[in-house]
C-alpha positions as CSV (number, residue, x, y, z in Angstrom):
1,M,101.7,74.0,118.1
2,N,101.5,77.4,116.4
3,E,101.1,78.0,112.7
4,R,104.8,78.8,112.0
5,N,106.0,75.7,113.8
6,E,103.6,73.4,111.9
7,L,104.9,74.9,108.6
8,V,108.5,74.5,109.6
9,D,107.9,70.8,110.6
10,A,106.2,70.1,107.3
11,F,109.0,71.8,105.4
12,R,111.7,69.7,107.2
13,A,109.8,66.5,106.5
14,K,109.5,67.3,102.8
15,F,112.9,68.9,102.0
16,E,115.1,67.4,104.8
17,H,116.5,70.8,105.8
18,S,115.1,73.8,107.7
19,P,113.6,76.8,106.0
20,S,115.6,80.0,106.3
21,M,112.9,82.6,105.9
22,A,109.1,83.1,106.2
23,V,106.5,85.5,104.7
24,R,103.4,86.5,106.6
25,S,101.0,87.9,103.9
26,P,97.8,89.2,105.5
27,L,94.2,88.9,104.2
28,R,92.4,92.2,103.8
29,I,89.1,93.9,104.1
30,C,87.8,96.9,102.3
31,P,85.4,98.6,104.7
32,L,84.4,101.3,102.1
33,G,85.1,101.6,98.4
34,A,83.2,98.6,97.1
35,H,83.6,97.7,93.4
36,V,85.2,101.0,92.4
37,D,88.9,100.1,92.2
38,H,88.5,98.7,88.7
39,Q,87.0,102.1,87.7
40,D,90.0,104.1,89.1
41,G,88.0,105.1,92.2
42,I,88.9,105.9,95.8
43,V,89.0,103.0,98.2
44,T,89.9,102.0,101.8
45,G,91.6,98.9,103.1
46,M,92.9,97.2,106.2
47,A,95.1,94.1,106.6
48,L,94.0,91.5,109.1
49,T,95.8,89.3,111.7
50,E,94.7,86.3,109.5
51,S,97.2,85.6,106.8
52,V,98.7,83.3,104.2
53,N,102.0,82.0,105.5
54,L,104.9,80.7,103.6
55,V,108.2,79.3,104.9
56,F,110.9,78.9,102.3
57,S,114.6,78.4,101.4
58,C,116.6,79.2,98.3
59,N,116.8,76.6,95.5
60,D,120.2,77.3,93.9
61,K,119.4,75.2,90.8
62,G,116.4,77.4,89.8
63,Y,113.6,75.0,90.7
64,V,110.4,76.1,92.3
65,R,109.0,73.5,94.6
66,V,106.1,74.5,96.8
67,Q,103.8,72.2,98.8
68,S,100.4,73.6,99.9
69,M,99.0,72.5,103.2
70,D,95.5,73.4,101.9
71,F,95.6,71.3,98.7
72,P,97.0,67.8,98.2
73,D,99.4,68.4,95.3
74,E,102.9,70.0,94.9
75,E,103.8,72.7,92.4
76,Y,107.2,71.9,90.8
77,F,108.9,73.6,87.8
78,H,112.1,75.4,86.7
79,V,112.1,79.2,86.5
80,D,113.1,78.9,82.8
81,Q,110.2,76.5,82.0
82,V,107.1,77.9,83.7
83,P,103.9,75.9,82.9
84,E,100.9,77.6,81.4
85,M,97.9,78.7,83.5
86,V,95.5,75.9,84.3
87,P,92.0,77.2,85.2
88,T,91.2,77.0,89.0
89,F,94.7,75.4,89.9
90,W,96.2,76.9,93.1
91,G,99.7,76.9,91.5
92,N,98.7,79.5,89.0
93,Y,99.7,82.3,91.3
94,L,103.1,80.9,91.8
95,R,103.6,80.5,88.1
96,G,102.4,84.0,87.5
97,A,104.7,85.4,90.2
98,V,107.7,84.0,88.4
99,L,106.6,85.2,85.0
100,S,105.7,88.7,86.4
101,L,109.2,89.2,87.8
102,Q,110.9,87.8,84.7
103,R,109.4,90.7,82.7
104,N,112.1,92.9,84.4
105,Y,114.6,90.6,86.0
106,K,116.6,87.4,85.3
107,L,115.7,84.9,88.1
108,R,118.7,82.6,88.9
109,H,117.2,81.0,92.0
110,G,114.0,79.3,92.8
111,I,112.4,78.4,96.1
112,N,111.5,75.4,98.2
113,G,108.4,76.3,100.2
114,V,105.4,75.2,102.2
115,V,102.4,77.5,102.2
116,R,99.1,77.7,104.1
117,G,96.1,80.0,104.5
118,R,93.9,78.8,107.4
119,L,90.6,80.5,106.9
120,P,88.0,79.7,104.3
121,I,89.2,82.8,102.6
122,G,86.8,83.7,99.7
123,G,86.2,87.4,99.8
124,L,89.3,88.4,101.8
125,S,91.7,88.4,98.8
126,S,93.7,85.3,99.5
127,S,94.8,85.4,95.9
128,A,96.6,88.8,96.4
129,A,98.0,87.5,99.7
130,V,99.5,84.3,98.3
131,T,100.8,86.1,95.2
132,T,102.6,88.7,97.4
133,A,104.1,85.8,99.5
134,Y,105.6,84.2,96.4
135,L,106.9,87.4,95.0
136,M,108.6,88.4,98.2
137,A,110.2,85.0,98.5
138,L,111.4,85.0,95.0
139,C,112.8,88.6,95.4
140,E,114.5,87.5,98.6
141,V,116.4,84.5,97.2
142,N,117.3,86.5,94.0
143,D,118.4,89.6,96.0
144,L,116.0,91.9,94.2
145,P,115.4,95.0,96.3
146,I,111.9,95.8,95.0
147,E,110.0,98.6,96.7
148,A,106.4,98.4,97.8
149,H,104.7,100.2,94.8
150,A,106.6,98.1,92.3
151,L,105.6,95.0,94.2
152,I,102.0,96.0,94.0
153,Q,102.3,96.3,90.2
154,F,104.0,92.9,89.9
155,S,101.2,91.3,91.9
156,H,98.5,93.1,89.9
157,W,100.0,91.8,86.6
158,V,99.6,88.2,87.8
159,E,95.8,88.6,88.4
160,R,95.1,90.7,85.3
161,E,97.4,89.4,82.7
162,F,98.1,85.8,83.8
163,I,94.9,84.8,85.6
164,G,92.6,87.1,83.5
165,L,90.7,89.0,86.2
166,N,90.0,92.6,85.4
167,N,90.4,93.9,89.0
168,G,92.0,97.1,90.4
169,I,95.0,97.5,92.8
170,L,93.0,97.6,96.1
171,D,93.8,94.0,97.2
172,Q,97.5,94.2,96.5
173,S,97.8,97.7,98.1
174,A,96.0,96.8,101.3
175,N,98.0,93.6,101.6
176,I,101.4,95.3,101.2
177,L,101.0,98.9,102.5
178,S,98.7,98.4,105.6
179,L,99.7,99.4,109.1
180,E,98.1,98.1,112.3
181,G,95.4,100.4,113.6
182,H,95.3,102.5,110.4
183,L,92.8,102.9,107.6
184,M,94.4,103.0,104.2
185,R,92.8,105.5,101.8
186,M,94.0,105.0,98.2
187,D,93.3,106.8,94.9
188,C,93.4,104.0,92.4
189,R,94.1,106.4,89.6
190,S,97.0,108.3,91.0
191,E,98.1,105.4,93.3
192,Q,98.5,108.0,96.0
193,F,97.6,106.7,99.5
194,D,97.2,107.9,103.0
195,M,97.4,105.9,106.2
196,V,94.8,107.4,108.5
197,P,95.5,106.5,112.2
198,R,92.8,105.3,114.4
199,A,91.7,108.3,116.5
200,A,92.4,108.0,120.2
201,A,88.7,108.6,120.9
202,M,87.6,105.6,118.9
203,P,86.3,102.8,121.1
204,P,87.8,99.3,120.6
205,F,86.2,97.2,117.8
206,D,86.6,93.7,116.4
207,V,86.5,92.8,112.7
208,L,83.8,90.3,112.1
209,I,84.1,87.8,109.2
210,V,81.1,85.7,108.3
211,Y,81.9,83.0,105.7
212,S,78.9,81.9,103.7
213,G,80.3,78.4,102.9
214,I,80.4,79.3,99.2
215,S,83.7,79.9,97.5
216,T,84.4,80.1,93.8
217,S,86.9,81.7,91.4
218,L,85.8,85.2,90.4
219,I,86.3,84.1,86.8
220,K,83.2,82.0,87.2
221,T,81.0,84.9,88.5
222,D,79.7,88.1,86.9
223,Y,82.7,90.1,88.1
224,N,84.1,90.8,84.6
225,N,80.6,91.5,83.3
226,R,80.2,94.2,86.0
227,V,83.5,95.8,85.0
228,D,82.3,96.0,81.4
229,E,78.9,97.4,82.4
230,C,80.7,100.2,84.4
231,K,82.7,101.0,81.3
232,V,79.6,101.1,79.1
233,A,78.0,103.5,81.6
234,A,81.0,105.7,81.3
235,W,81.0,105.5,77.6
236,L,77.3,106.5,77.4
237,L,77.9,109.4,79.8
238,Q,80.7,110.7,77.6
239,E,78.3,110.7,74.6
240,L,75.4,112.2,76.5
241,A,77.6,115.0,77.8
242,D,79.2,115.6,74.4
243,L,82.7,114.7,75.8
244,P,85.5,113.2,73.8
245,V,84.8,109.5,73.6
246,S,87.6,107.3,75.0
247,P,88.5,103.8,73.7
248,F,86.4,101.2,75.5
249,K,89.5,99.4,76.9
250,E,90.7,102.6,78.5
251,I,87.6,104.3,79.8
252,T,86.5,104.2,83.4
253,L,83.7,106.0,85.4
254,R,86.5,108.1,87.0
255,D,86.8,109.8,83.6
256,I,83.3,111.3,84.0
257,P,83.0,114.7,85.8
258,L,80.5,114.6,88.7
259,E,78.5,117.4,87.0
260,A,78.1,115.4,83.8
261,Y,76.9,112.3,85.8
262,L,74.4,114.4,87.7
263,E,73.1,116.1,84.6
264,H,72.7,113.0,82.4
265,R,72.3,110.0,84.8
266,A,68.6,109.8,84.2
267,R,69.1,109.2,80.5
268,L,71.2,106.1,81.1
269,P,69.4,102.7,80.4
270,G,68.5,100.7,83.6
271,R,71.4,98.8,84.8
272,F,74.0,101.3,83.4
273,M,72.4,104.0,85.5
274,R,72.5,101.7,88.6
275,R,76.2,101.0,88.0
276,A,77.0,104.7,87.7
277,D,74.8,105.5,90.8
278,H,76.8,103.0,92.8
279,F,80.2,104.4,91.7
280,F,79.5,108.0,92.5
281,S,77.7,107.4,95.7
282,E,80.4,105.0,96.9
283,I,83.1,107.7,96.3
284,E,81.1,110.0,98.5
285,R,80.8,107.3,101.2
286,V,84.6,106.8,101.1
287,N,85.3,110.5,101.6
288,Q,82.8,110.9,104.4
289,G,83.8,107.6,106.0
290,V,87.5,108.5,106.1
291,Q,86.6,111.7,107.9
292,A,84.4,109.7,110.4
293,W,87.4,107.4,111.0
294,A,89.7,110.3,111.6
295,D,87.2,111.7,114.0
296,G,86.9,108.4,115.9
297,D,83.2,108.1,115.1
298,I,82.9,104.3,114.7
299,K,79.1,104.4,114.5
300,R,79.1,106.9,111.7
301,F,81.8,104.9,109.9
302,G,79.7,101.8,110.3
303,A,76.6,103.5,109.0
304,F,78.5,104.2,105.7
305,M,79.4,100.5,105.6
306,F,75.8,99.5,105.8
307,E,74.9,102.0,103.0
308,S,77.7,100.5,100.9
309,G,76.3,97.1,101.4
310,A,72.8,98.2,100.4
311,S,74.2,99.8,97.3
312,S,76.1,96.7,96.4
313,I,72.9,94.8,96.5
314,E,70.5,97.3,94.9
315,Q,72.7,99.3,92.5
316,Y,75.7,97.2,91.7
317,E,73.7,94.0,91.9
318,S,76.3,91.7,93.3
319,G,75.8,89.0,95.9
320,C,73.9,85.8,96.2
321,P,71.0,84.8,98.5
322,E,73.4,83.5,101.2
323,L,75.4,86.7,101.4
324,T,72.3,88.8,101.4
325,T,70.9,86.8,104.3
326,I,74.1,87.5,106.2
327,Y,74.1,91.2,105.4
328,H,70.5,91.7,106.5
329,T,71.0,89.7,109.7
330,L,74.0,91.8,110.7
331,R,72.1,95.0,109.9
332,E,69.4,94.0,112.4
333,T,71.8,92.7,115.1
334,D,72.7,94.8,118.2
335,G,76.4,95.5,118.6
336,V,77.2,95.6,114.8
337,H,78.5,99.0,113.8
338,G,78.5,98.3,110.1
339,A,78.7,95.5,107.5
340,R,78.9,94.8,103.8
341,F,80.0,92.0,101.4
342,S,83.7,91.5,101.2
343,G,85.8,91.3,98.1
344,A,84.0,91.2,94.8
345,G,80.8,90.3,96.6
346,Y,79.5,87.2,94.7
347,R,80.6,84.5,97.1
348,G,82.7,84.2,100.2
349,C,82.2,86.5,103.1
350,C,80.5,89.4,104.7
351,I,82.6,91.6,106.9
352,G,81.7,94.0,109.7
353,L,82.9,96.0,112.6
354,I,81.4,95.1,116.0
355,E,81.6,95.9,119.7
356,P,84.0,93.3,121.3
357,A,81.5,92.7,124.1
358,A,78.9,91.7,121.5
359,R,80.9,88.8,120.1
360,E,78.9,85.9,121.5
361,A,75.5,87.5,120.9
362,V,76.3,88.4,117.3
363,K,77.5,84.9,116.6
364,A,74.4,83.3,118.2
365,Q,72.0,85.5,116.2
366,M,74.0,84.9,113.0
367,D,74.0,81.1,113.6
368,N,70.3,80.9,114.2
369,A,69.3,83.1,111.2
370,Y,71.7,81.6,108.7
371,R,71.3,77.9,109.5
372,A,67.5,78.4,109.4
373,E,67.6,80.1,106.0
374,H,70.4,78.0,104.4
375,P,70.6,74.7,106.2
376,E,72.6,73.1,103.3
377,F,75.6,75.3,104.3
378,G,75.1,75.0,108.1
379,E,78.2,72.7,108.5
380,V,80.6,74.8,106.4
381,Y,79.5,78.3,107.3
382,R,81.7,80.0,109.9
383,V,82.0,83.1,112.0
384,F,85.4,84.6,112.8
385,F,86.8,87.6,114.7
386,S,89.9,89.4,113.8
387,H,91.9,92.7,114.2
388,T,93.9,95.0,112.0
389,A,97.5,94.2,111.2
390,D,100.6,95.4,109.3
391,G,101.1,94.5,105.7
392,A,103.1,91.6,104.3
393,R,106.6,91.1,105.8
394,V,109.6,88.8,105.2
395,E,111.2,87.4,108.4
396,T,114.5,85.5,108.9
397,L,114.0,82.2,110.8
């Protein structure tokens, strides 16, 4: 039985009628552009064939009832009485989606739904995927014709203002805008994006996902601390370069001219210099990597991914021992074009691009190295293979 049929059967059993619509909201990877979206940087993204899936129908009385097939409990409330955020609760994204839309629209209808995301999905932005699914379902039943860029902003509000994560718009943009076989390049300041088609000369590749076995909310990691450190680095560079000093809440490293960074970087204290070094070198890797993609040069593109991974470890100082083991193993494995941490890079996954014929050899080498180094995660660690896909879509059943 396929995923959609399982969700439909679960929906019928719970609500005693059939769902009328479904959302497929893909997980995403960011091959290049690590940790720069929250500094208004330039990023890349691709949606994957793996996704969060929601089947739903309209609730005319305004109630929101959603059962997760990944968690044991049901979320149940009225659109006019949305509960407060509860730390780590899966229903926060549903609550936030309702509140986000209500800033601009009157919601008269709720949804009945069943939702599932099959992979251990830390690091592939399941939060953006599930938020988009809820937003699209609520828009559908309330007849709200919201275009893609507005949907990105509604989704971003949920994570920043309701959940409290100081991230950029990469996750939502890749989730919503992606096209199969294309690389999305986005300027997070202007929100302008290009969809760069895969060159005809590029050989086939698989997307590799290596799950460390460790998942946790980003609120419990150093994510927000790193955001603040980048802002401090930008603030210091403004002072050193005798530039007008911006309010701390508003400043980002994108505000700093490259010439000012190059002239004054050596005067930055330790970790602030490393954060700035990562930002400016990653922007250059994105620009060169997009050109390599357009040229069909998968090996050169992958080399930039490896460089991005090294900078994430050494300059941005994200990661954990388990992710670092995965990264270094992939770097030494034949058939792997490139690899780096996925998402915020503190827990979850490493991602890579590999030769399809190398699947089994890559998995075998990864299994041996990881289970030897981290046997406590040997039973929950996983290796997956995927491909690029279109962004989130609503379908009539």
